[in-house]
Structures are given as structure tokens and as C-alpha cells.
Residue frames as a rotation matrix with the C-alpha (Angstrom) as fourth column:
MET 1
0.054 -0.639 -0.767 -6.12
-0.217 0.743 -0.634 33.84
0.975 0.201 -0.099 -17.66
GLU 2
-0.729 -0.332 0.599 -6.26
-0.620 -0.053 -0.783 34.33
0.292 -0.942 -0.167 -13.95
GLN 3
0.201 0.917 0.345 -9.68
-0.952 0.265 -0.152 32.72
-0.230 -0.298 0.926 -13.84
LEU 4
0.664 -0.038 -0.746 -8.28
-0.418 0.809 -0.413 29.80
0.620 0.586 0.522 -15.76
GLN 5
-0.413 -0.910 -0.025 -5.33
-0.322 0.172 -0.931 29.43
0.852 -0.376 -0.365 -13.46
LEU 6
-0.491 0.357 0.795 -7.57
-0.867 -0.112 -0.485 29.57
-0.084 -0.927 0.364 -10.47
ARG 7
0.565 0.819 -0.096 -9.91
-0.825 0.558 -0.092 26.85
-0.022 0.132 0.991 -11.82
MET 8
0.320 -0.514 -0.796 -6.97
-0.180 0.792 -0.584 24.54
0.930 0.330 0.161 -12.61
SER 9
-0.699 -0.639 0.322 -5.44
-0.431 0.017 -0.902 25.06
0.571 -0.769 -0.287 -9.13
LEU 10
-0.181 0.693 0.698 -8.79
-0.957 0.040 -0.288 24.23
-0.228 -0.719 0.656 -7.50
LEU 11
0.769 0.481 -0.422 -9.23
-0.587 0.793 -0.166 21.13
0.255 0.375 0.891 -9.48
VAL 12
-0.056 -0.834 -0.549 -5.73
-0.181 0.550 -0.816 19.95
0.982 0.054 -0.181 -8.82
GLY 13
-0.730 -0.196 0.654 -6.34
-0.634 -0.163 -0.756 20.51
0.255 -0.967 -0.005 -5.09
GLU 14
0.290 0.927 0.237 -9.69
-0.946 0.315 -0.074 18.79
-0.144 -0.203 0.969 -5.25
VAL 15
0.666 -0.055 -0.744 -8.05
-0.302 0.892 -0.336 15.70
0.682 0.448 0.577 -6.88
ALA 16
-0.475 -0.875 -0.095 -5.11
-0.159 0.192 -0.968 15.73
0.865 -0.445 -0.231 -4.28
ARG 17
-0.460 0.352 0.815 -7.61
-0.886 -0.124 -0.446 15.96
-0.056 -0.928 0.369 -1.42
ALA 18
0.627 0.775 -0.085 -9.72
-0.779 0.625 -0.052 13.06
0.012 0.099 0.995 -2.76
SER 19
0.388 -0.564 -0.729 -6.63
-0.244 0.700 -0.671 11.05
0.889 0.438 0.134 -3.31
ALA 20
-0.688 -0.567 0.452 -5.31
-0.490 -0.095 -0.866 11.68
0.534 -0.818 -0.213 0.28
SER 21
-0.009 0.783 0.622 -8.76
-0.971 0.141 -0.191 10.52
-0.237 -0.606 0.759 1.60
LEU 22
0.783 0.254 -0.568 -8.66
-0.450 0.861 -0.235 7.32
0.430 0.440 0.789 -0.53
GLU 23
-0.189 -0.924 -0.334 -5.12
-0.227 0.372 -0.900 6.65
0.955 -0.094 -0.280 0.79
ASP 24
-0.632 -0.037 0.774 -6.36
-0.771 -0.070 -0.633 6.98
0.078 -0.997 0.016 4.37
PHE 25
0.526 0.834 0.165 -9.16
-0.835 0.543 -0.084 4.48
-0.160 -0.094 0.983 3.67
LEU 26
0.533 -0.389 -0.751 -6.59
-0.240 0.782 -0.575 2.13
0.811 0.487 0.323 2.13
ARG 27
-0.625 -0.733 0.267 -4.45
-0.440 0.048 -0.897 2.49
0.645 -0.678 -0.353 5.42
ARG 28
-0.171 0.593 0.787 -7.61
-0.938 0.146 -0.314 1.65
-0.300 -0.792 0.532 7.48
LEU 29
0.744 0.469 -0.475 -8.30
-0.625 0.740 -0.249 -1.33
0.235 0.483 0.844 5.21
MET 30
-0.012 -0.899 -0.438 -4.72
-0.285 0.423 -0.860 -2.59
0.958 0.115 -0.261 5.71
THR 31
-0.673 -0.280 0.684 -5.17
-0.681 -0.123 -0.721 -2.24
0.286 -0.952 -0.108 9.48
VAL 32
0.258 0.806 0.532 -8.38
-0.887 0.417 -0.201 -4.30
-0.384 -0.420 0.822 9.74
LEU 33
0.735 0.018 -0.678 -7.05
-0.461 0.747 -0.480 -6.88
0.497 0.665 0.557 7.40
LEU 34
-0.342 -0.923 -0.177 -3.87
-0.312 0.289 -0.905 -7.29
0.886 -0.255 -0.387 9.30
ASP 35
0.653 0.746 -0.128 -5.97
-0.095 0.248 0.964 -7.51
0.751 -0.617 0.233 12.56
SER 36
-0.003 -0.781 -0.625 -3.28
0.859 0.319 -0.402 -6.51
0.513 -0.538 0.669 14.86
LYS 37
0.750 0.328 -0.575 -3.09
0.609 -0.680 0.407 -3.93
-0.258 -0.655 -0.710 17.68
TYR 38
-0.171 -0.865 -0.472 0.07
0.202 -0.500 0.842 -2.70
-0.964 0.048 0.260 15.76
GLY 39
0.142 0.345 0.928 -1.76
0.935 0.260 -0.240 -2.46
-0.324 0.902 -0.286 12.45
GLU 40
0.962 0.272 0.021 -1.67
0.261 -0.892 -0.370 1.30
-0.082 0.362 -0.929 12.23
VAL 41
0.333 -0.929 -0.162 2.06
-0.499 -0.320 0.805 1.45
-0.800 -0.188 -0.570 12.93
ALA 42
-0.319 -0.466 0.825 2.67
0.465 0.681 0.565 -1.30
-0.826 0.564 0.000 10.13
ALA 43
0.322 0.575 0.752 0.44
0.941 -0.103 -0.323 0.76
-0.108 0.812 -0.574 7.71
ALA 44
0.772 -0.025 -0.636 2.00
0.140 -0.968 0.207 4.09
-0.621 -0.249 -0.744 8.57
GLY 45
0.018 -0.846 -0.532 4.16
-0.504 -0.468 0.726 5.71
-0.864 0.255 -0.435 6.01
LEU 46
-0.430 -0.105 0.897 3.24
0.569 0.739 0.360 3.29
-0.701 0.665 -0.258 3.18
GLY 47
-0.817 0.107 -0.567 2.44
-0.453 -0.727 0.515 4.82
-0.358 0.678 0.642 -0.11
ALA 48
0.184 0.982 -0.048 -0.90
-0.839 0.131 -0.528 4.13
-0.512 0.138 0.848 -1.87
ASN 49
0.296 -0.084 -0.951 0.61
-0.752 0.594 -0.287 1.60
0.589 0.800 0.113 -4.32
GLU 50
-0.779 -0.621 -0.086 2.23
-0.377 0.574 -0.727 -0.27
0.500 -0.534 -0.681 -1.38
LEU 51
-0.543 0.671 0.504 -1.08
-0.599 0.111 -0.793 -0.25
-0.588 -0.733 0.342 0.56
VAL 52
0.353 0.654 -0.669 -2.82
-0.934 0.284 -0.216 -1.66
0.049 0.701 0.711 -2.51
ASP 53
-0.106 -0.534 -0.839 -0.34
-0.531 0.744 -0.407 -4.48
0.841 0.402 -0.362 -2.81
MET 54
-0.952 -0.266 0.153 -0.39
-0.257 0.417 -0.872 -5.28
0.168 -0.869 -0.465 0.98
CYS 55
-0.236 0.924 0.301 -4.25
-0.729 0.037 -0.683 -5.20
-0.643 -0.381 0.665 1.16
THR 56
0.280 0.346 -0.896 -4.38
-0.885 0.454 -0.101 -7.43
0.372 0.821 0.433 -1.90
ALA 57
-0.484 -0.589 -0.647 -2.14
-0.223 0.798 -0.560 -9.99
0.846 -0.126 -0.518 -0.25
LEU 58
-0.941 0.083 0.327 -3.94
-0.321 0.081 -0.944 -9.72
-0.104 -0.993 -0.049 3.12
VAL 59
0.028 1.000 -0.010 -7.51
-0.933 0.023 -0.359 -10.07
-0.358 0.020 0.933 1.73
LYS 60
0.062 0.023 -0.998 -6.39
-0.640 0.768 -0.022 -13.30
0.766 0.640 0.062 0.01
ILE 61
-0.560 -0.426 -0.710 -5.44
0.139 0.797 -0.588 -14.86
0.817 -0.428 -0.387 3.36
ASN 62
-0.784 0.222 0.579 -7.74
-0.612 -0.431 -0.663 -13.28
0.102 -0.875 0.474 5.88
ARG 63
-0.872 0.380 -0.308 -9.95
0.370 0.924 0.095 -15.98
0.321 -0.031 -0.947 7.30
GLU 64
-0.556 0.707 -0.436 -12.61
0.253 -0.356 -0.900 -13.54
-0.792 -0.611 0.019 8.50
VAL 65
-0.366 0.352 -0.862 -13.49
-0.747 -0.663 0.047 -12.58
-0.555 0.661 0.505 5.00
THR 66
0.342 0.637 0.691 -16.04
0.009 0.733 -0.680 -14.60
-0.940 0.239 0.245 2.95
ALA 67
-0.395 -0.453 0.799 -15.38
0.787 0.282 0.549 -15.51
-0.474 0.846 0.245 -0.75
SER 68
0.371 0.564 0.738 -17.83
0.866 -0.497 -0.055 -12.87
0.336 0.660 -0.672 -2.03
GLN 69
0.908 -0.138 -0.396 -16.33
0.103 -0.842 0.529 -10.26
-0.406 -0.521 -0.751 0.35
ARG 70
-0.059 -0.991 0.117 -12.84
0.355 0.089 0.931 -11.17
-0.933 0.097 0.346 -0.94
THR 71
-0.283 -0.084 0.956 -13.96
0.953 0.087 0.290 -10.72
-0.107 0.993 0.055 -4.52
GLU 72
0.727 0.665 0.174 -15.68
0.660 -0.746 0.094 -7.49
0.192 0.047 -0.980 -3.79
CYS 73
0.763 -0.497 -0.412 -12.63
0.031 -0.610 0.792 -6.09
-0.645 -0.617 -0.450 -2.14
ARG 74
-0.369 -0.857 0.359 -10.08
0.470 0.162 0.868 -7.25
-0.802 0.489 0.343 -4.68
SER 75
0.188 0.438 0.879 -12.39
0.965 -0.249 -0.082 -5.61
0.183 0.864 -0.469 -7.36
MET 76
0.977 0.211 0.025 -12.14
0.205 -0.967 0.150 -2.30
0.056 -0.141 -0.988 -5.62
LEU 77
0.329 -0.934 -0.142 -8.38
0.060 -0.130 0.990 -2.67
-0.942 -0.334 0.013 -5.00
GLY 78
-0.192 -0.451 0.871 -8.00
0.867 0.337 0.366 -3.32
-0.459 0.826 0.327 -8.70
MET 79
0.589 0.480 0.651 -9.43
0.755 -0.614 -0.230 0.08
0.289 0.627 -0.724 -9.47
VAL 80
0.790 -0.193 -0.582 -7.12
0.314 -0.687 0.655 2.05
-0.526 -0.700 -0.482 -7.34
LYS 81
-0.197 -0.980 -0.031 -3.78
0.456 -0.120 0.882 1.97
-0.868 0.159 0.471 -9.25
PRO 82
-0.225 0.137 0.965 -5.40
0.948 -0.199 0.250 3.15
0.226 0.970 -0.085 -12.61
LEU 83
0.786 0.605 0.126 -7.00
0.542 -0.773 0.330 6.05
0.297 -0.191 -0.935 -10.78
LEU 84
0.623 -0.624 -0.472 -3.69
0.280 -0.385 0.879 6.90
-0.730 -0.680 -0.065 -9.02
GLY 85
-0.363 -0.675 0.642 -1.96
0.854 0.036 0.520 6.96
-0.374 0.737 0.563 -12.46
ARG 86
0.178 0.533 0.827 -4.49
0.772 -0.597 0.218 9.56
0.610 0.600 -0.517 -13.69
ARG 87
0.931 0.234 -0.281 -4.10
0.365 -0.641 0.675 11.41
-0.022 -0.731 -0.682 -10.45
ASN 88
0.165 -0.958 -0.235 -0.28
0.599 -0.091 0.795 11.52
-0.783 -0.272 0.559 -10.73
ARG 89
-0.382 -0.330 0.863 -0.44
0.909 -0.302 0.287 13.07
0.166 0.894 0.416 -14.20
LEU 90
0.487 0.622 0.613 -2.80
0.458 -0.779 0.427 15.75
0.744 0.073 -0.664 -13.03
VAL 91
0.966 -0.054 -0.252 -1.11
0.210 -0.406 0.890 16.52
-0.150 -0.912 -0.381 -9.61
HIS 92
0.241 -0.967 -0.077 2.52
0.434 0.037 0.900 16.16
-0.868 -0.250 0.429 -10.71
GLY 93
0.083 -0.197 0.977 2.26
0.993 -0.067 -0.098 17.58
0.085 0.978 0.190 -14.23
VAL 94
-0.724 -0.229 -0.651 3.19
0.246 -0.967 0.066 21.15
-0.645 -0.112 0.756 -15.02
TRP 95
0.053 0.934 0.354 0.00
0.896 0.112 -0.430 22.64
-0.441 0.340 -0.831 -16.15
ALA 96
-0.789 -0.261 -0.556 -0.39
0.077 -0.940 0.332 25.44
-0.609 0.219 0.762 -18.59
PRO 97
0.301 0.953 0.018 -3.60
0.279 -0.070 -0.958 26.72
-0.912 0.294 -0.287 -20.15
GLU 98
-0.179 -0.285 0.942 -3.55
0.984 -0.033 0.177 27.22
-0.019 0.958 0.286 -23.86
HIS 99
-0.806 -0.223 -0.548 -3.12
0.306 -0.950 -0.063 30.88
-0.507 -0.219 0.834 -24.60
VAL 100
-0.011 0.854 0.521 -6.32
0.993 -0.053 0.108 32.60
0.120 0.518 -0.847 -25.46
SER 101
-0.795 -0.221 0.565 -6.95
0.241 -0.970 -0.041 36.17
0.557 0.103 0.824 -26.22
VAL 102
-0.909 0.410 -0.079 -9.26
-0.082 -0.362 -0.929 38.26
-0.409 -0.837 0.363 -24.00
GLU 103
-0.326 0.850 -0.415 -12.08
-0.938 -0.345 0.030 38.17
-0.118 0.399 0.909 -26.56
GLU 104
-0.352 0.191 -0.917 -12.09
-0.348 0.882 0.317 34.28
0.869 0.431 -0.244 -26.83
PRO 105
0.754 0.595 0.279 -14.12
-0.532 0.302 0.791 32.16
0.387 -0.744 0.544 -24.47
LEU 106
-0.079 -0.755 0.650 -11.98
-0.922 0.304 0.241 30.32
-0.380 -0.580 -0.720 -21.78
PRO 107
-0.353 -0.097 -0.930 -10.92
-0.532 0.839 0.114 26.81
0.769 0.536 -0.348 -22.85
ASN 108
0.688 0.658 0.306 -12.42
-0.673 0.422 0.607 23.82
0.270 -0.624 0.733 -21.07
GLY 109
0.916 -0.390 -0.089 -8.93
0.391 0.822 0.414 22.22
-0.088 -0.414 0.906 -20.40
ALA 110
0.568 -0.817 -0.104 -5.20
-0.762 -0.569 0.308 22.59
-0.311 -0.095 -0.946 -20.28
ILE 111
0.629 -0.537 -0.562 -2.04
-0.083 0.672 -0.736 20.78
0.773 0.509 0.378 -21.41
ALA 112
0.774 -0.494 0.395 0.34
-0.436 0.036 0.899 19.21
-0.459 -0.868 -0.188 -18.82
SER 113
0.200 -0.861 -0.468 4.00
-0.690 0.215 -0.691 18.34
0.695 0.462 -0.551 -19.26
VAL 114
0.838 0.175 0.517 4.46
-0.518 0.555 0.651 15.00
-0.173 -0.813 0.556 -17.44
SER 115
0.041 -0.897 -0.440 7.75
-0.768 0.253 -0.588 13.46
0.639 0.362 -0.679 -16.85
LYS 116
0.968 0.226 0.109 8.19
-0.247 0.784 0.569 9.88
0.044 -0.578 0.815 -15.59
ARG 117
0.273 -0.887 0.373 11.42
-0.431 0.234 0.872 8.24
-0.860 -0.399 -0.318 -14.48
ARG 118
-0.563 -0.718 0.409 13.62
0.007 0.491 0.871 7.34
-0.827 0.493 -0.271 -17.44
SER 119
-0.052 0.505 0.862 11.24
0.977 0.203 -0.060 8.41
-0.205 0.839 -0.504 -20.10
ALA 120
-0.821 -0.160 0.548 10.78
0.403 -0.842 0.358 11.60
0.404 0.515 0.756 -22.29
THR 121
-0.720 0.617 -0.318 8.31
-0.110 -0.554 -0.825 14.24
-0.686 -0.559 0.467 -21.18
VAL 122
-0.601 0.677 0.426 4.79
0.782 0.387 0.489 13.66
0.166 0.626 -0.762 -22.54
HIS 123
-0.911 0.412 0.031 2.23
-0.413 -0.907 -0.083 16.37
-0.007 -0.088 0.996 -23.19
VAL 124
-0.676 0.726 -0.123 -1.23
0.729 0.684 0.030 15.36
0.106 -0.069 -0.992 -22.00
GLU 125
-0.706 0.553 0.443 -4.47
-0.363 -0.819 0.444 17.24
0.608 0.152 0.779 -22.42
ILE 126
-0.669 0.564 -0.485 -7.06
0.739 0.575 -0.350 17.01
0.081 -0.593 -0.801 -19.79
THR 127
-0.178 0.731 0.659 -10.44
0.128 -0.647 0.752 18.75
0.976 0.218 0.022 -19.69
PHE 128
-0.717 0.018 0.697 -11.69
-0.643 -0.404 -0.651 20.29
0.270 -0.915 0.301 -16.43
GLU 129
0.473 0.881 0.027 -14.66
-0.859 0.454 0.235 17.79
0.195 -0.134 0.972 -16.59
GLU 130
0.375 -0.390 -0.841 -12.17
0.086 0.918 -0.388 14.94
0.923 0.073 0.378 -16.62
ALA 131
-0.703 -0.708 0.067 -10.41
-0.019 -0.075 -0.997 16.33
0.711 -0.702 0.039 -13.59
GLU 132
-0.248 0.723 0.645 -13.79
-0.964 -0.251 -0.089 16.83
0.097 -0.643 0.759 -11.71
GLU 133
0.658 0.606 -0.447 -14.71
-0.587 0.784 0.200 13.32
0.472 0.131 0.872 -12.66
LEU 134
-0.091 -0.768 -0.634 -11.35
0.140 0.620 -0.772 11.92
0.986 -0.159 0.050 -11.38
ALA 135
-0.765 -0.113 0.634 -11.83
-0.531 -0.446 -0.721 13.71
0.364 -0.888 0.282 -8.09
ASN 136
0.210 0.935 0.286 -15.37
-0.974 0.175 0.142 12.17
0.083 -0.309 0.948 -7.77
GLU 137
0.583 -0.050 -0.811 -14.03
-0.229 0.948 -0.223 8.67
0.779 0.315 0.541 -8.70
LEU 138
-0.534 -0.823 -0.191 -11.30
0.027 0.209 -0.977 8.81
0.845 -0.527 -0.090 -6.03
SER 139
-0.606 0.407 0.683 -13.80
-0.784 -0.452 -0.426 10.04
0.136 -0.794 0.593 -3.47
SER 140
0.430 0.875 -0.223 -16.38
-0.858 0.473 0.202 7.44
0.282 0.104 0.954 -4.38
LEU 141
0.328 -0.417 -0.847 -13.86
-0.024 0.893 -0.449 4.54
0.944 0.168 0.283 -4.35
GLY 142
-0.743 -0.633 0.219 -12.57
-0.177 -0.130 -0.976 5.65
0.645 -0.764 -0.016 -0.95
PHE 143
-0.294 0.703 0.648 -16.06
-0.945 -0.114 -0.305 5.63
-0.141 -0.702 0.698 0.57
ASP 144
0.594 0.515 -0.618 -16.77
-0.643 0.765 0.020 2.28
0.484 0.385 0.786 -1.06
ILE 145
-0.262 -0.770 -0.582 -13.67
0.037 0.594 -0.803 0.81
0.964 -0.232 -0.127 0.57
PHE 146
-0.858 -0.059 0.510 -14.69
-0.470 -0.306 -0.828 2.33
0.205 -0.950 0.235 3.99
ASN 147
0.153 0.986 0.065 -18.29
-0.987 0.149 0.051 0.99
0.041 -0.072 0.997 3.52
TRP 148
0.308 -0.147 -0.940 -16.77
-0.307 0.920 -0.244 -2.42
0.900 0.364 0.239 2.81
ILE 149
-0.730 -0.677 -0.092 -14.69
-0.054 0.191 -0.980 -2.34
0.682 -0.710 -0.175 5.92
CYS 150
-0.624 0.535 0.570 -17.80
-0.777 -0.344 -0.527 -1.33
-0.086 -0.772 0.630 8.07
LYS 151
0.435 0.882 -0.181 -19.97
-0.890 0.452 0.066 -4.12
0.140 0.133 0.981 6.65
SER 152
0.531 -0.291 -0.796 -17.27
-0.199 0.870 -0.450 -6.87
0.824 0.397 0.404 6.54
LEU 153
-0.073 -0.741 -0.668 -14.77
0.701 0.438 -0.562 -6.26
0.709 -0.509 0.488 9.39
MET 154
0.536 0.349 0.769 -16.31
-0.138 -0.862 0.488 -3.68
0.833 -0.368 -0.413 11.80
TRP 155
0.987 -0.041 -0.157 -15.03
0.163 0.215 0.963 -5.26
-0.006 -0.976 0.218 14.94
GLN 156
0.184 -0.979 0.090 -11.44
0.983 0.184 -0.014 -5.10
-0.002 0.091 0.996 13.62
LEU 157
-0.098 -0.199 0.975 -11.93
0.391 -0.909 -0.146 -1.37
0.915 0.367 0.166 12.84
ARG 158
0.729 0.376 0.571 -12.75
-0.316 -0.556 0.769 -0.77
0.607 -0.741 -0.286 16.60
ARG 159
0.531 -0.654 -0.539 -9.59
0.775 0.632 -0.004 -2.64
0.343 -0.416 0.842 17.76
THR 160
0.899 -0.349 -0.263 -7.50
-0.112 -0.767 0.632 -0.45
-0.422 -0.539 -0.729 20.13
GLN 161
0.721 -0.644 0.255 -4.30
0.346 0.016 -0.938 0.52
0.600 0.765 0.235 18.29
VAL 162
0.581 -0.635 -0.509 -0.90
0.558 -0.144 0.817 0.85
-0.592 -0.759 0.271 19.91
THR 163
0.764 -0.182 0.619 0.64
0.485 -0.471 -0.737 3.91
0.425 0.863 -0.272 18.27
GLU 164
0.540 -0.543 0.643 2.74
-0.620 -0.774 -0.133 5.41
0.570 -0.327 -0.754 20.99
PRO 165
-0.256 -0.694 -0.672 5.64
0.105 0.672 -0.734 3.78
0.961 -0.259 -0.099 22.93
PRO 166
0.492 0.525 -0.695 5.05
0.712 0.216 0.668 3.06
0.501 -0.823 -0.268 26.48
SER 167
0.588 -0.305 0.749 5.92
-0.449 -0.893 -0.010 5.86
0.672 -0.330 -0.662 28.88
GLU 168
-0.086 -0.733 -0.675 8.97
0.430 0.584 -0.689 5.16
0.899 -0.350 0.264 31.10
């Protein structure tokens, strides 16, 4: 059981890490789409869903983005929220491996009790393979977003940002 608990913990950590990286790339995307020296401050503290919504609005109106770039960016942004929903079930769920005896092989998954606002607890089964795949999808999407930034709006990425108040 210890081996099973350790594997679950490592996978949850891997998904959380990949999700944090994706969120950082979304923050960078918002900063370059906003194209302001105060972009980092405006993006600071926003959650991933807020960043997706803001980036979707900004990419629609950004005049530096071509129609094909706009379509590509919106397509990537459309993939974020479903992945975050899967991530939330994995990271915020209370995971318990199915009880197995010492003689039995370890299971390849676990059950989570997931509770959302104003709804009953749902029991979700997830395999370790699904968790690994989710971490990979989150990482891959984050790198795709960053690559889009580099090929579409590189000069905005290099803009000096004002993040500290002036010293008095």
C-alpha cells in the first residue's frame, strides 16, 4: 500500500507542477497580448480560468495578430478549461487506493471523492496512466502556448515590465 500511495502522490504532484507551468505560460500570453509595460501586474494573481477568458478576449482584438494566428491561439485556449477540470478532480480529490491484499498485484488506479460547490460528492476512478497522460497534456499545451508567443509576438515578450513601485 505504501508503494501505491507514493505513486499516487507523485502523479498528483506531477499534474500540479504541469498545471502551474501552464498557468505561467497563460500569464505570459496575457502579458504579450495586452502589450503594456504593466501587463505582468495586470496578469498577476489571476487564476487560470480568468487568464483563459482574458486571453480569449485580448486575442480577438489584438491588431498585431493575424487571422490564422488568432485561430491557432483560440484553439489552444479552448483546450485549457477541459484539462483544468480533469486536473481539479485529480489534485483536489481525496484519493484512496482500492484495498488489496499483500498477495494481489497492485491496482493501476484509484478512486477519488470529489466535491464541487453545491453538489453531492462524486466518486471518480482514474488510472495512473490517465494521470500521467494528463500531466503530459498540460505540459505540452503550455509549451505550445509559449511557442505560439515566440513565433507570433516575440517583441512583446521582450518588453520591459514595471513590477515594482518607484523608489522614493
